[in-house]
Each structure stands twice: as structure tokens, then as C-alpha cells.
C-alpha positions as CSV (number, residue, x, y, z in Angstrom):
1,M,-7.2,121.1,103.5
2,N,-9.1,119.0,106.0
3,F,-8.0,116.2,108.2
4,Y,-10.4,113.6,109.6
5,Q,-9.6,111.0,112.2
6,I,-11.6,107.9,111.0
7,L,-10.2,105.5,113.6
8,P,-7.5,105.8,116.3
9,N,-4.3,106.1,114.3
10,I,-6.0,106.4,110.9
11,W,-6.5,109.8,109.4
12,I,-7.7,111.1,106.0
13,C,-6.5,114.2,104.3
14,Y,-9.0,115.8,101.9
15,I,-8.0,118.8,99.8
16,N,-11.1,120.7,98.9
17,P,-10.6,122.1,95.4
18,N,-11.9,125.5,96.5
19,Y,-9.6,125.6,99.4
20,I,-6.4,125.2,97.4
21,E,-6.8,128.6,95.9
22,S,-7.3,130.3,99.2
23,M,-4.4,128.7,101.1
24,N,-1.6,130.8,102.4
25,K,0.6,127.8,102.9
26,Q,1.6,125.2,100.4
27,P,-0.2,121.8,100.8
28,T,3.2,120.0,101.3
29,Q,4.0,122.3,104.2
30,I,0.6,121.7,105.8
31,L,1.0,118.0,105.3
32,R,4.5,118.0,106.8
33,E,3.2,120.0,109.9
34,F,0.3,117.6,110.4
35,T,2.5,114.4,110.0
36,Q,4.9,115.8,112.6
37,K,2.3,116.9,115.0
38,H,0.5,113.5,114.9
39,N,3.6,111.3,114.5
40,I,2.4,109.9,111.2
41,T,4.7,107.1,110.1
42,K,2.7,105.6,107.2
43,L,1.2,107.3,104.2
44,F,-1.2,106.0,101.5
45,K,-1.6,108.0,98.4
46,P,-4.8,106.7,96.6
47,H,-5.0,110.0,94.7
48,K,-1.9,108.9,92.8
49,D,-2.5,105.1,93.0
50,L,-6.0,105.2,91.6
51,I,-5.4,107.7,88.8
52,F,-6.9,105.1,86.4
53,F,-10.3,105.0,88.1
54,G,-13.2,106.8,86.5
55,K,-11.6,107.2,83.1
56,S,-14.1,104.8,81.4
57,Q,-16.8,107.6,81.6
58,Q,-15.0,109.4,78.7
59,Y,-15.6,106.6,76.1
60,I,-18.4,105.2,74.0
61,D,-20.5,102.4,75.4
62,M,-18.7,99.4,73.8
63,I,-15.3,100.6,75.1
64,K,-16.8,102.0,78.3
65,D,-18.2,98.6,79.4
66,Q,-14.9,96.8,79.1
67,M,-13.0,99.6,80.7
68,E,-15.5,99.6,83.7
69,K,-14.9,95.9,84.2
70,D,-11.1,96.5,84.2
71,E,-11.4,99.5,86.6
72,I,-13.5,97.4,89.0
73,K,-11.0,94.6,88.8
74,K,-8.0,96.9,89.4
75,L,-9.8,98.7,92.2
76,Y,-10.8,95.4,93.9
77,N,-7.2,94.2,93.8
78,Y,-5.9,97.5,95.0
79,L,-8.3,97.7,97.9
80,Q,-7.6,94.1,98.9
81,N,-3.9,94.8,99.2
82,I,-4.1,98.3,100.7
83,S,-6.7,97.3,103.3
84,K,-4.4,94.5,104.4
85,N,-1.5,96.9,104.7
86,L,-3.7,99.3,106.7
87,F,-4.8,96.5,109.0
88,D,-1.2,95.5,109.6
89,Y,-0.2,99.1,110.4
90,Y,-3.3,99.6,112.6
91,T,-2.6,96.5,114.7
92,Q,1.0,97.6,115.1
93,G,-0.1,101.0,116.4
94,E,1.3,102.9,113.4
95,N,-0.2,106.3,112.8
96,T,-1.4,106.4,109.2
97,L,-2.5,109.2,106.9
98,I,-4.5,108.5,103.7
99,I,-4.2,111.4,101.3
100,S,-7.2,111.7,99.1
101,G,-6.2,114.7,97.1
102,T,-9.4,116.4,95.7
103,D,-11.4,113.2,95.4
104,I,-12.3,112.0,98.8
105,H,-13.9,108.8,97.4
106,K,-10.5,107.3,96.7
107,A,-9.4,107.5,100.3
108,L,-12.8,106.5,101.7
109,S,-12.9,103.4,99.5
110,I,-9.9,102.2,101.4
111,I,-11.8,102.7,104.7
112,V,-14.9,101.0,103.4
113,A,-12.9,97.9,102.3
114,F,-11.0,97.9,105.6
115,L,-14.3,98.0,107.6
116,I,-15.9,95.3,105.5
117,K,-12.9,93.0,105.8
118,Y,-11.7,93.6,109.3
119,A,-14.6,95.1,111.3
120,D,-17.2,92.6,109.9
121,M,-19.4,95.5,108.6
122,N,-21.6,95.4,105.6
123,I,-21.5,98.3,103.0
124,Q,-24.2,100.3,104.6
125,Q,-22.7,100.0,108.1
126,S,-19.4,101.2,106.8
127,F,-21.0,104.2,105.1
128,T,-22.8,105.0,108.4
129,A,-19.6,104.7,110.3
130,I,-17.7,107.0,107.9
131,S,-20.5,109.6,107.8
132,S,-20.3,109.9,111.6
133,K,-16.7,111.0,111.2
134,I,-16.8,113.1,108.1
135,P,-19.3,116.0,107.8
136,L,-19.5,115.7,104.0
137,D,-22.2,114.3,101.8
138,V,-20.4,111.4,100.2
139,N,-22.1,109.5,97.4
140,F,-20.0,106.7,95.7
141,S,-20.3,106.1,92.0
142,V,-21.8,102.8,90.7
143,N,-18.3,101.4,90.0
144,Y,-17.2,102.0,93.6
145,R,-20.4,100.4,94.8
146,K,-19.9,97.4,92.5
147,T,-16.4,96.9,93.9
148,F,-17.6,97.2,97.5
149,M,-20.3,94.5,96.8
150,L,-17.6,92.3,95.4
151,I,-15.5,92.7,98.5
152,E,-18.4,92.1,100.7
153,K,-19.4,89.0,98.7
154,M,-15.9,87.6,98.8
155,E,-15.6,88.1,102.5
156,K,-18.7,86.0,103.1
157,M,-17.3,83.1,101.2
């Protein structure tokens, strides 16, 4: 289980699938200790909120295309709302933890949306900023990228 501080007061928790098997402590115990130590007052759980994302890959092309459109629309709406909440907490000085579960992309998508909307970054700049904080090779799927482009486009209007 790894914790990365992305911005002051904003942390991401990533649970490496291989790490789960080797842990001596339960993940909930580790999370509890971390939240107490860093005075975390707000939690986001995209690993639970975005359970729908990526399911379209399991279907044939006709169904897959429509499901992808729906996934992008749902992800866009989710990221719009959650990045606004994150901005509000950030400006109020709340310590926030974003729990990614075993898919770090879900948590990082919130950060990308946040940086595009509130730090006036483009997609590439947000990727560069994130990669300076997280020592993982993170490549987003096409549907994530389409959603980021939509957010970026809507912010320029």
C-alpha cells in the first residue's frame, strides 16, 4: 500500500495488487493509521464510485461503442463533480485522501480533472505534474483520454 502526496493536503492511496498478499496488517488498519497521522478529514473512493468504468471492453463492438459513450459521459460528470468538491476542500485546507484501490487510474483521473479545471493546465502538463510525484509508469486508456479531452475542451469555452 503506497501513499503519494500530490499537492499539499491531497494524498492518493494506491494498493499494489502484489502488495496485498504480502501485508502483515489489514488495509483498513493501515488506512486508519495513515488518516490519523496526517489528520485526513475527507475521503474520496473512486475505486468504488467508478466501478462501471472499463466494463465496455467485455462486449462485442456494437454494444461496446454505446457502452463506451455512456462510460465517458458518466466519468465526465463524476470528474466534474468530484474535482469541484476536491477544490472546495483544498481551498478550505482540508486534508484529503483519494483511495484508488488496485487501479491507480481512477484516483489519478480526479487529479487530472482538478489540474485542468483549477490549475489551468492542459492534459500533458497535468500528466507531467503527476509523474513528478508518483514513481509509476501510468498510461491512461483511450476512454480516460477522451474524457480528459472533453474536460479540457469544456474549460476553454
